[in-house]
N, C-alpha and C positions, 0 to 999 in steps of 0.2 A: 274723016273728023271720024274720031270714035264714039262709042255706042255710048248713051245714059248710064252711070251707072243704078241700078235696081235699088231703092229705097225696100221694096216690100221684100226681097228674098237674098239671100244670102247663100252660095254655094261653095259649098267645100272641095275643094282639090286635096291632088300634092302638093300644087307650089304654098297652097292654103289650108295646111287643113284642120286648122282648129281655128272659134271663135266663144268668143266669153257671152252668153246672153243678157249674163247679169248687165254690165259695162253695152249694151244694144237696148236698154231699157226692160229687161222683164226680173220684174221684180215679185211677181209671185201665181198667184192664181195655177190654173191645171194648162201642162204642157202635153197636144196631143203629138205623137210619132205616130205615124200613115205609112204604110207599106201598098204603095200600090203596082202591079205589074201586071202582065197580059199574057191570057195562053196562047202558050208557041203555036204556030200553022200547023192543020193535022190534028186536033186536039178533041174532046169531043162535043158530039152533035146535040143537036134537042132532045134527043129521044135514045139517049145510051142513058141507062141505068148509072156510070162511072165514068167519066172524062175519061179518055188515055191521059190527057195531056197530063201538066207539069201540078202539085202541090204546095203549094210556095207559101211557107208560116212564118209571119213575128214573134220574136219572143227576147227575154232580154236574160243575162245572169245580175245581181244584184247583189250591193254588200253595204249592210246598212252601218251606219257610224256605232252601234252597239256590237260589233261584229261580226248580226249576224247575217248567213249568205245562202241565196237561195235562185230561181230561177222561177218567171211566169213564164208558161207558157199555154197552147191551147193540150197539147201533151198530156196526158195525166191528169187533165184541168184543173191545173195550176195558174186558174187564170189571173190571183192577184197576189200583193203581197203588202203585212202593215206592219206597221214602227211599232216597239214596246207597249204597250195603253192607247194606244188608239183607234176610235173604231175605224172613221174613214181607210182608207187603204192606198199607202203612195206611189202605189201601183199599178193598173189595174188593164187587162186585158177583154176587151170589149166584144169580136166576134171572131169566126174561124172561116176564111175564103176559102173554100174549095176548089174555087173553080178557075178565080183569076178573073173575075168578072163582076162582081160587087163592084158599084161606084163609088164607093166608100173605101175599097178595102179592109185593111187589117189596122188595126186600130190600137195601138200603147200609151195610156195617160199616166204621166208623171206628175204628184198633185207638188207646183212648188214650194205653197203655202208651207212644204214639210221636209225643204229643202235641210236642214240641220242634221234631220233625222240619214237622212244619205250621204252615202261615202261616193261609191262610182257604181254603173249599171253599163252595164255592156249590151246595145242593144243589136242583135240578127238574126237571120233567117235562115230556115233551111228548108230544104225539099222533102217532105215527108214521102211525098209516091212521083213517081216518073222518073225519067232519067233528066242528070242533070243537065240541066238548059241553056244558060242564065243569058247568054247573049239573045234568044230571041225573048225570055221571062220581059229581060226590060226593065227589072225593077227600079223602082228607086226608093227613095227614102226622104219624108216632111215634118221636121221636126216646124211645130205652130204654138208659138208661146200665144197667151192671152195677151202680152201685148209686147212691142217688135216683129220685127222682119221674121219669115219660115228663115229655117236652114236647110237646104237640101243634098244630100246624097247621092248619088249618080252610084250604083252598080256599074260605073263602064270599063272593069277590068272582069276576065272572066277566065274560069278554069273547070274546063268542061268534066274534070274528076273530081269534083270540090261536090259534097251536099252542106254543106256549110257556110256562112260567110258573115263576119266579123263586118257590122255596117260601121257604128259609131261609138264612142265611148261617150257615157257623162259623167263627170265626175264633179264630186265638191271641192273648190282653190281656193280652203281659204275665205269660204261663206259664197266664193264666185262658182257659181253652175259652166263649165266649160267644157265644150259639147268637140269632139277629136274628130277627123273622120278615119276610119280601117280601112274599110274593104278588102279584108284578107281574109282569102278562103284558104277550109280545109279541108283536109280529106279524111271524114269521117263523121261522128253524130257529137253528139252534143259536149257528151264526154272528151270528143280528142279537141273541142273547142277550150274548154275546159282545162285540159292542160297547158296547151298552145297561150293562155292568158292564164295561169300561174292561180283557179281560183280554188279550188280542192273541198269541190261537192262530191259525196257519195250518189253515181247515179246505177239505175237500174232500168229495167226496160220498160216501156208501156205504150199505150194504144188511147188513142183517141176515137 
């Protein structure tokens, strides 16, 4: 007997890599994109000033309907993006979990009330510190809309040479918000990711 299909969560896979949140009943409100991961065994202890484990960060490249492009990330304190003439951010990163132990992980909020202002958003994770160890980090990204089922993307493929991983592409397709699974590893920094996806930003070194 087959297992019942969950109506509360959709997991994107290679064989089923995309879903329309609009068709799933998400009309507006805030979409929370959550990154959760765990510190590999042998990481920092309670009394160490600086853990020796991995510092995995959630971020995104974005392009607005106006043509404006940019990045939202903890690096360089670029925590939010605004559509032209709108005070409330269309994209906002809430915190930087450097340990992998925060219960809530890291969260990126997308204001679906401003969906017409968005063209595409590439959600990615990068290893700011520590050796690339994606397998032990066991990272998962969960997209939780105000209404409708959650969408889960697991980083279940790994490249020990890569520091950056494109996880999901959110695209405005004729007024529909479609989530595409990527899980594409890039051997390099955000600039290498930009090059792989043809975003066309100008990059400079930054610190947290």
